[in-house]
C-alpha positions in Angstrom: -2.9 30.3 19.7 -4.8 33.3 18.1 -2.4 35.9 19.5 0.6 33.8 18.5 -0.7 33.6 14.9 -1.4 37.3 14.8 2.1 38.0 16.2 3.7 35.9 13.4 1.6 37.7 10.9 2.9 41.0 12.2 6.5 39.8 12.0 5.9 38.6 8.5 4.3 41.8 7.3 1.1 40.1 6.5 -0.8 42.4 8.9 -0.1 45.9 10.2 -0.5 47.0 13.8 -4.1 47.7 14.9 -5.6 49.4 17.9 -7.3 48.4 21.1 -11.0 49.1 21.8 -10.3 51.5 24.7 -7.8 53.6 22.7 -10.1 53.7 19.7 -13.1 54.9 21.8 -11.1 57.8 23.2 -10.3 59.0 19.7 -13.6 58.4 17.8 -16.5 58.6 20.2 -19.1 61.1 18.9 -17.2 61.7 15.7 -19.0 61.4 12.3 -17.1 58.8 10.1 -18.1 58.0 6.6 -17.0 54.6 5.4 -17.4 53.8 1.7 -17.6 50.2 0.5 -19.2 49.5 3.9 -21.4 46.6 2.8 -18.8 43.8 3.2 -15.1 42.9 3.7 -12.8 45.6 5.2 -15.5 48.3 5.0 -18.1 46.4 6.9 -15.6 45.2 9.6 -14.3 48.8 10.0 -17.8 50.2 10.3 -18.8 47.7 13.0 -15.6 48.4 14.9 -16.1 52.2 14.8 -19.7 51.9 15.7 -18.8 49.8 18.8 -16.3 52.5 19.7 -19.0 55.2 19.8 -18.5 56.8 16.4 -21.5 57.9 14.3 -21.0 55.7 11.3 -22.2 56.7 7.8 -22.4 53.6 5.6 -22.0 54.0 1.8 -22.1 51.2 -0.8 -24.2 50.0 -3.7 -26.1 47.1 -2.1 -28.9 48.5 0.1 -29.7 45.1 1.7 -26.1 44.5 2.9 -25.9 48.1 4.2 -29.0 47.4 6.2 -27.4 44.3 7.7 -24.3 46.2 8.8 -26.4 49.0 10.2 -28.5 46.5 12.2 -25.3 44.9 13.6 -24.0 48.3 14.7 -27.3 49.3 16.3 -27.6 45.9 18.0 -24.3 46.6 19.7 -25.6 50.0 20.9 -24.0 52.1 18.2 -25.4 54.6 15.7 -25.3 54.1 11.9 -27.0 55.6 8.8 -27.1 53.9 5.4 -26.6 55.7 2.2 -26.9 53.5 -0.9 -24.9 54.9 -3.8 -22.8 53.7 -6.7 -19.5 55.6 -6.4 -18.4 54.4 -9.8 -20.9 57.1 -11.1 -19.2 60.5 -10.2 -22.7 62.2 -10.3 -24.0 59.8 -7.7 -20.8 60.4 -5.6 -21.6 64.1 -5.7 -25.2 63.6 -4.7 -24.1 61.3 -1.9 -21.9 64.1 -0.5 -24.6 66.7 -0.7 -27.1 64.4 1.0 -24.7 63.7 3.9 -24.0 67.4 4.4 -27.7 68.1 4.5 -28.3 65.4 7.1 -25.2 65.9 9.3 -23.7 69.3 8.4 -20.2 67.9 8.4 -18.0 64.7 8.3 -15.0 64.3 10.6 -13.4 61.3 8.9 -13.8 59.8 5.5 -12.6 56.2 5.0 -12.2 55.7 1.2 -12.5 52.0 1.0 -14.8 51.3 -2.0 -12.9 49.8 -4.9 -12.9 47.4 -7.8 -10.2 44.9 -8.4 -9.5 43.4 -11.8 -6.7 41.1 -12.9 -6.3 41.2 -16.7 -3.4 41.3 -19.1 -3.0 44.2 -21.5 -3.7 41.8 -24.4 -7.0 40.8 -22.8 -7.9 44.4 -22.2 -7.5 45.4 -25.8 -11.2 44.9 -26.6 -12.5 45.5 -23.1 -11.7 49.2 -22.6 -14.9 49.5 -20.6 -13.1 47.6 -17.8 -10.5 50.3 -17.7 -13.3 53.0 -17.5 -15.3 51.2 -14.8 -12.2 50.6 -12.6 -11.0 54.2 -13.0 -14.5 55.5 -12.2 -14.8 53.6 -8.9 -11.1 53.7 -7.8 -10.3 57.3 -8.8 -13.0 59.6 -10.2 -15.8 58.6 -7.8 -13.7 59.1 -4.6 -12.3 62.4 -5.9 -15.8 63.7 -6.7 -17.0 62.7 -3.2 -14.1 64.4 -1.5 -14.4 67.5 -3.5 -18.0 67.7 -2.2 -17.2 67.1 1.4 -13.9 68.9 1.8 -15.2 72.5 1.9 -17.2 71.6 5.1 -14.2 69.8 6.6 -11.9 72.8 5.9 -14.5 75.2 7.3 -14.7 73.2 10.5 -11.0 73.5 10.9 -10.1 69.9 10.7 -10.8 66.4 9.4 -9.1 63.2 8.3 -9.1 61.1 5.1 -8.0 57.4 5.2 -7.3 55.9 1.7 -7.5 52.1 1.8 -5.1 51.4 -1.0 -2.8 48.5 -1.9 0.9 47.7 -1.6 0.8 47.0 -5.3 0.8 50.7 -6.0 4.3 50.8 -4.6 5.5 47.6 -6.4 3.4 47.3 -9.6 3.1 43.8 -11.2 2.0 42.5 -14.5 -1.6 41.7 -15.3 -2.8 44.4 -12.8 -2.4 47.5 -15.0 -6.0 48.8 -15.0 -6.5 48.2 -11.2 -3.1 49.5 -10.0 -3.2 52.5 -12.4 -6.6 53.6 -11.0 -5.5 53.1 -7.4 -2.2 54.9 -8.1 -4.1 57.8 -9.6 -6.1 58.4 -6.5 -3.0 57.9 -4.3 -1.1 60.6 -6.3 -4.1 62.9 -6.2 -4.1 62.7 -2.4 -0.4 63.1 -2.2 -0.7 66.3 -4.2 -3.7 67.5 -2.2 -2.3 66.6 1.3 0.0 69.7 1.7 -2.9 72.0 0.7 -5.3 70.3 3.0 -2.9 70.3 6.0 -3.0 74.1 6.0 -6.7 73.8 6.9 -6.3 71.1 9.4 -7.3 68.2 7.2 -4.9 65.3 7.3 -4.5 62.2 5.1 -3.4 58.6 5.8 -2.6 56.2 2.9 -2.9 52.6 4.0 -1.0 50.4 1.5 -2.6 47.1 2.4 -1.1 43.7 1.7 -3.3 40.8 0.7 -6.6 40.6 2.5 -8.9 37.6 2.2 -12.1 39.1 0.9 -14.7 38.5 -1.8 -12.8 40.9 -4.1 -9.6 38.8 -3.9 -11.4 35.4 -4.1 -11.7 35.2 -8.0 -7.9 35.4 -8.3 -7.0 31.7 -7.7 -3.2 32.1 -7.3 -3.7 34.5 -4.4 -5.3 31.7 -2.4 -1.8 30.1 -1.9 -0.5 33.1 -0.1 -0.9 34.1 3.5 -3.4 37.0 4.0 -4.9 39.2 6.6 -8.6 38.8 7.5 -11.0 41.7 7.0 -11.1 42.2 10.8 -7.3 42.4 11.0 -7.2 44.9 8.1 -10.1 46.9 9.7 -8.2 47.2 13.0 -5.3 48.8 11.0 -7.8 51.2 9.4 -9.2 52.1 12.8 -5.7 52.8 14.0 -5.2 55.1 11.0 -8.5 56.9 11.9 -7.4 57.4 15.5 -3.6 58.0 15.2 -3.6 59.7 11.8 -0.2 58.5 10.5 0.7 59.7 7.0 1.3 56.2 5.7 0.8 52.6 6.8 2.4 49.8 4.8 4.0 46.4 5.2 7.7 46.5 6.1 8.6 44.4 3.0 7.0 47.0 0.7 9.6 49.6 1.5 12.6 47.9 0.0 10.4 46.8 -2.8 9.3 50.3 -3.5 12.9 51.5 -3.6 13.9 48.7 -6.0 10.9 49.3 -8.2 11.7 53.0 -8.4 15.5 52.9 -8.7 15.8 49.9 -11.0 12.8 50.1 -13.3 14.5 48.4 -16.2 15.9 45.4 -14.3 12.7 44.9 -12.4 10.6 45.0 -15.5 12.9 42.5 -17.2 12.8 40.3 -14.2 9.0 40.4 -14.2 8.9 39.5 -17.9 11.2 36.5 -17.3 9.0 35.3 -14.4 6.0 35.5 -16.7 7.7 33.5 -19.4 8.6 30.8 -16.8 5.1 30.7 -15.4 4.3 27.4 -17.2 7.2 25.8 -15.4 5.3 26.2 -12.1 2.8 23.7 -13.5 5.6 21.4 -14.6 6.9 21.5 -11.0 3.9 19.4 -10.1 5.3 16.6 -12.2 7.3 13.8 -10.5 11.0 14.8 -11.0 12.1 11.2 -11.1 9.6 10.5 -13.8 10.9 13.4 -15.9 14.5 12.1 -15.4 13.4 8.7 -16.6 11.6 10.2 -19.6 14.8 12.2 -20.5 16.9 9.0 -20.2 14.4 6.9 -22.2 14.2 9.6 -24.9 18.0 9.4 -25.4 17.7 5.6 -25.8 14.4 5.3 -27.8 13.9 8.7 -29.3 10.8 10.7 -29.1 8.4 7.7 -29.1 5.7 6.1 -26.9 8.4 3.7 -25.7 10.0 6.7 -24.0 6.7 7.9 -22.7 6.0 4.6 -20.9 9.4 4.2 -19.4 8.8 6.1 -16.2 6.3 5.5 -13.5 5.3 2.5 -11.4 4.3 -0.7 -13.0 1.0 -0.9 -11.2 -0.2 2.5 -12.4 -3.1 2.5 -14.9 -1.7 3.7 -18.2 -4.6 3.2 -20.7 -8.3 2.5 -20.4 -10.4 1.4 -23.4 -13.5 -0.5 -24.1 -11.9 -3.8 -23.0 -10.7 -2.5 -19.6 -7.7 -1.0 -18.1 -4.0 -1.7 -18.9 -1.3 -0.9 -16.3 2.0 0.6 -17.2 3.7 -2.8 -16.5 1.2 -4.6 -18.7 1.7 -2.0 -21.5 5.5 -2.4 -21.3 5.2 -6.2 -21.4 2.8 -6.2 -24.3 5.1 -3.7 -26.2 8.1 -5.9 -25.6 6.3 -9.0 -26.9 5.1 -7.0 -29.9 8.6 -5.7 -30.6 10.0 -9.2 -30.4 7.5 -10.5 -32.8 8.2 -7.7 -35.3 11.9 -8.4 -35.0 11.3 -12.1 -35.7 9.4 -11.0 -38.8 12.5 -9.2 -40.1 11.8 -5.7 -39.0 15.1 -3.9 -38.2 16.1 -0.5 -36.8 15.5 2.3 -39.3 12.6 0.4 -41.0 9.2 2.0 -41.4 6.2 0.2 -39.8 2.7 1.2 -40.6 0.1 1.2 -37.7 -3.5 1.3 -38.9 -5.4 0.9 -35.7 -8.4 2.6 -34.2 -7.9 4.5 -31.0 -7.5 1.7 -28.4 -4.7 -0.1 -26.6 -3.5 -1.8 -29.7 -2.2 1.6 -31.1 -0.4 2.4 -27.9 1.2 -1.0 -27.7 2.3 -1.2 -31.3 3.7 2.4 -31.3 5.6 1.7 -28.1 7.0 -1.5 -29.7 8.2 0.4 -32.7 10.1 2.7 -30.4 11.7 -0.2 -28.6 12.9 -1.5 -32.0 14.1 1.9 -33.2 11.8 2.0 -36.2 9.7 4.8 -37.8 6.1 4.3 -36.7 3.7 5.7 -39.3 0.2 6.1 -37.8 -2.5 5.7 -40.4 -6.2 6.3 -40.2 -8.4 3.3 -40.9 -9.1 2.7 -44.6 -6.0 4.6 -45.6 -3.8 3.0 -48.2 -0.4 2.4 -46.7 2.8 3.8 -48.4 4.8 1.3 -50.4 7.9 1.8 -48.2 6.5 0.0 -45.2 8.4 -3.0 -43.9 5.1 -4.3 -42.3 1.6 -3.0 -41.8 0.1 -3.6 -38.3 -3.7 -3.2 -38.2 -6.7 -4.2 -36.2 -7.4 -7.0 -38.7 -6.6 -8.2 -42.2 -5.3 -6.9 -44.6 -2.1 -6.4 -42.6 -0.8 -8.1 -39.5 -3.4 -8.0 -36.6 -1.7 -6.4 -33.6 -3.4 -8.9 -31.3 -1.3 -11.7 -32.9 1.9 -9.9 -32.0 1.4 -9.6 -28.2 0.8 -13.3 -27.3 4.3 -14.5 -27.4 7.1 -14.0 -24.9 9.2 -10.8 -25.1 12.9 -11.4 -25.7 15.9 -9.2 -24.9 16.1 -6.4 -27.5 19.1 -4.3 -26.3 19.5 -0.7 -27.3 18.4 0.0 -30.9 21.2 1.3 -33.2 19.0 4.2 -34.2 16.3 6.0 -32.4 12.7 5.5 -33.4 10.4 8.2 -34.7 6.7 8.9 -34.8 5.1 10.0 -38.0 1.5 11.1 -38.6 -0.5 12.3 -41.5 -1.7 15.9 -41.7 -4.8 17.6 -42.9 -4.5 21.1 -41.5 -7.2 22.6 -39.3 -9.6 23.3 -42.1 -8.5 21.2 -45.0 -8.9 17.7 -46.5 -6.6 15.0 -45.2 -3.3 14.8 -47.2 -0.7 12.1 -47.2 2.1 14.3 -46.0 4.4 12.7 -43.4 5.9 14.9 -40.7 8.3 13.7 -38.0 7.2 14.5 -34.5 9.4 15.1 -31.4 8.6 15.4 -27.8 9.0 19.2 -28.3 5.9 19.1 -30.5 4.1 16.4 -28.5 4.7 17.4 -24.9 5.5 21.1 -25.6 1.8 22.1 -25.9 0.8 20.0 -23.0 3.4 21.6 -20.7 2.5 25.1 -22.1 -1.2 24.5 -21.2 -0.8 22.7 -17.9 -1.8 25.9 -16.0 -5.2 25.8 -17.8 -5.6 22.1 -18.6 -4.2 20.0 -15.8 -2.6 16.7 -16.6 -1.6 15.1 -13.2 -0.2 11.8 -12.2 -3.0 9.5 -11.2 -5.7 11.8 -12.5 -7.4 10.4 -15.7 -7.9 12.3 -19.0 -10.3 11.3 -21.7 -9.0 11.3 -25.2 -12.0 11.1 -27.5 -10.2 12.0 -30.7 -8.3 9.7 -33.0 -4.8 9.0 -31.6 -3.4 8.5 -35.1 -3.7 12.2 -35.7 -1.4 14.8 -34.0 -4.1 16.2 -31.7 -5.0 12.9 -30.1 -1.5 11.6 -30.2 -0.2 14.7 -28.3 -2.4 14.0 -25.4 -2.0 10.2 -25.4 1.7 10.8 -25.2 1.3 13.6 -22.6 -0.8 11.3 -20.4 1.6 8.4 -20.7 4.6 10.6 -20.0 3.1 12.5 -17.1 1.4 9.5 -15.4 -2.2 10.4 -16.1 -4.4 7.4 -17.0 -5.5 7.9 -20.6 -9.2 6.9 -21.2 -9.7 6.2 -24.9 -13.3 6.7 -25.9 -14.8 7.1 -29.4 -15.8 10.7 -29.6 -18.7 9.9 -32.0 -20.5 8.1 -29.1 -21.4 11.0 -26.8 -23.2 8.8 -24.4 -20.0 6.7 -24.0 -18.0 9.9 -23.4 -20.4 11.1 -20.8 -20.5 7.7 -19.1 -16.7 7.6 -19.0 -16.5 11.0 -17.5 -18.9 10.0 -14.7 -16.9 6.8 -14.1 -13.4 8.2 -14.2 -13.9 11.9 -13.3 -11.1 13.1 -15.5 -9.4 16.5 -15.4 -10.0 17.0 -19.1 -11.9 15.7 -22.1 -10.2 16.1 -25.5 -12.6 15.9 -28.4 -13.5 17.3 -31.9 -16.1 20.1 -32.2 -18.6 17.8 -33.9 -18.2 15.3 -31.0 -18.7 18.1 -28.4 -21.9 19.1 -30.3 -23.2 15.6 -29.7 -22.1 15.7 -26.1 -23.8 19.0 -25.5 -27.0 17.6 -27.0 -27.2 14.8 -24.4 -30.2 15.4 -22.0 -27.9 15.1 -19.0 -24.9 16.9 -20.5 -25.0 19.6 -17.8 -24.4 16.9 -15.2 -20.8 16.5 -16.4 -18.6 16.3 -13.2 -17.4 19.6 -12.0 -13.8 20.4 -12.7 -13.7 18.6 -16.0 -12.2 20.8 -18.7 -13.7 20.6 -22.2 -11.0 20.9 -24.8 -11.5 20.9 -28.6 -9.2 21.4 -31.5 -8.0 20.0 -34.9 -11.2 21.3 -36.6 -12.8 24.8 -36.8 -15.1 25.6 -33.9 -18.3 27.2 -35.2 -19.1 30.4 -33.3 -22.7 29.3 -32.6 -21.4 25.9 -31.3 -18.9 27.8 -29.2 -21.7 29.8 -27.5 -23.7 26.6 -27.1 -20.8 24.8 -25.4 -20.3 27.7 -22.9 -24.0 27.7 -22.2 -24.1 24.0 -21.5 -20.8 23.4 -19.8 -19.9 26.9 -18.4 -16.5 28.5 -18.2 -14.5 25.3 -18.8 -14.4 25.1 -22.6 -11.0 25.6 -24.4 -10.2 25.7 -28.1 -6.7 24.6 -29.4 -5.1 25.3 -32.7 -2.1 23.8 -34.3 -0.9 21.7 -37.1 1.4 18.7 -37.5 3.8 20.8 -39.6 4.0 23.8 -37.3 3.3 22.4 -33.8 0.8 23.9 -31.4 0.1 27.5 -32.1 -2.7 29.0 -29.9 -5.2 28.3 -27.2 -8.5 30.1 -26.5 -9.7 30.2 -22.9 -13.3 30.4 -21.8 -12.9 34.2 -21.5 -11.5 34.3 -25.1 -14.5 32.3 -26.4 -16.9 34.6 -24.6 -15.3 37.7 -26.1 -14.8 36.2 -29.6 -16.9 33.0 -30.2 -15.0 30.5 -32.3 -11.6 32.0 -31.8 -8.5 29.8 -31.4 -7.0 32.4 -29.0 -3.5 33.5 -28.6 -0.1 31.7 -28.7 1.5 30.4 -25.5 4.7 31.8 -24.2 7.6 31.1 -26.6 5.4 30.6 -29.6 5.0 33.3 -32.3 1.9 33.6 -34.4 1.9 35.6 -37.6 -0.7 36.4 -40.2 0.9 37.5 -43.5 -0.6 39.0 -46.6 0.2 37.8 -50.1 3.2 40.1 -50.3 4.6 38.8 -47.0 3.8 41.8 -44.8 2.1 41.5 -41.4 -1.7 41.7 -41.8 -3.5 44.5 -39.9 -6.2 43.5 -37.3 -9.2 42.2 -39.1 -7.2 41.7 -42.4 -7.2 38.1 -43.6 -3.9 36.4 -44.5 -1.9 33.2 -44.3 -1.3 31.9 -40.8 2.4 31.2 -39.9 3.7 29.7 -36.6 7.2 29.9 -35.1 8.7 28.8 -31.8 8.7 25.0 -31.8 11.2 24.7 -34.7 15.0 25.5 -34.6 16.3 29.0 -35.3 12.8 30.5 -35.0 11.8 29.4 -38.5 8.2 30.3 -39.4 6.0 27.5 -40.9 2.8 28.1 -42.8 -0.1 26.1 -41.3 -2.0 26.2 -44.6 -4.8 28.1 -43.0 -6.2 31.6 -43.6 -7.1 33.8 -40.7 -7.1 37.2 -39.1 -6.2 38.7 -35.7 -8.7 40.7 -33.8 -7.7 43.9 -31.9 -6.9 41.7 -28.8 -4.5 39.6 -30.8 -6.8 36.5 -30.9 -6.7 34.4 -34.1 -9.9 33.8 -36.0 -9.7 31.2 -38.8 -11.3 32.1 -42.1 -10.7 29.0 -44.2 -8.0 27.0 -45.9 -5.3 28.7 -48.0 -5.3 27.8 -51.7 -2.8 25.1 -52.5 
């Protein structure tokens, strides 16, 4: 089975040909081979294999204890090995390493340049992390060059030697988000390509191994790579050993050759294709959504408009739709209650196109009544408690008097309603992120409700059957967005008062949600709970709608770790930005950068784009037709990395 699997990997270009033990011993026995990055992964596996074949192995890496383990393994198998702890990201240490090796052994026959640092980070994220560029370049380029410049005179004087550069196929086909890593690897690759003709005159040869994906500790942090087939460190080490023994000029996967030609000959089209794929990346998360559910949602939206009636149309009747303090409500029960409520409202004279006020707390009553309004084709105006209703309402539905209690509307039978003559609408009040609530009505669509959720699915998963906790008022745009998203995508929505942190924590333990949506002040209370750190693993902590104080931002990261997100948007402009845990670490309190397809502008009083660090009025575009920019009513500034920091409320 193992040989069959390895053969399939060879055919697929996942691994490259290796070498047998007998052939390797004939070529390397008695030779002095220096392996950098020898403490783990490919380097350790290569060193062990060479030691077993009779080579005298010189081990170089930063971690002395791991080098000792590799040396012990080689010696236990009857081989010879010497450990040289050194940090090759420091060119001076690299030079001292070379000098020490020459003092101890007089020469080196083969150098395997395997030490390296991988980093996946966008150019935008690198803007204020130039030290990452420097560190990567030091280890992947400057350190190896300094080491070779120290060792090469002895190799040339001896009349021969060999250098194996363990590189990456990404050098041949560069991809986005790897600029610092691939640029540093490419720099060393080009240096060797330039030096190879000179060195060959003195008998020193070079092999460049452009490796495909290898499952090592270095690749582990990049989650999307886990989905792809990969070579093991031992399989990659066998290829390195073959390069040491046979000395080919290059070793690379077969698929990288046409990719290299395309990337070189068609730079423009390839770059445009990569840009398009990056823009479509959020759709990969959408692909996890049930296609039939999405078709039903689209059909229901044409019938009922962008309302909760459309959100509840898809899915199985037995699925849990909403959970609140009174228990769970299945999708079938929610539809039935909404139909009864709609029938009762119709019998009270409510007609399509009317405006119905809903003044309910965040519980099932709000979801039922808003869904009923969609079934009738009326405009549902969601009002916070204690808010005076507009005079234009046909009826006010509330938790209790004054107004019609919602509970009295769901007891009767639901009659046939037919298709409404007009589509319903959802309307909420707006306050801006940093302002005082204002009675300004804005019509919402699924583009503004589901759009942000779909754009954020890669970071904040909303999956069918996996609960989410909405601990923010659902009568505001923030809470309503994720109530609607959960109902539409089949995630049970657990409604919990955010002002009760103990209840939120208890709900998280009971339901094990994928995410908790709460206001900053509520998360402060949650973080202050004695057992807050025991929040189930995998739960994202998402805040928004109010400014996140930098100190609170740090506290949340300290308590909950790298799973805190900060969202920014407004009812007028739609969702505008999201700060990831990495953003909050780099710039505490930031609201981050806009998702793909959304434009975020900070404009000065005279309408020009503000410079980094310069405060101006925040404008958002992307959700609205024709790319129109909308002012959020907030003041803010962009940092050098393009992250938005809010500075207050714009004067009215």
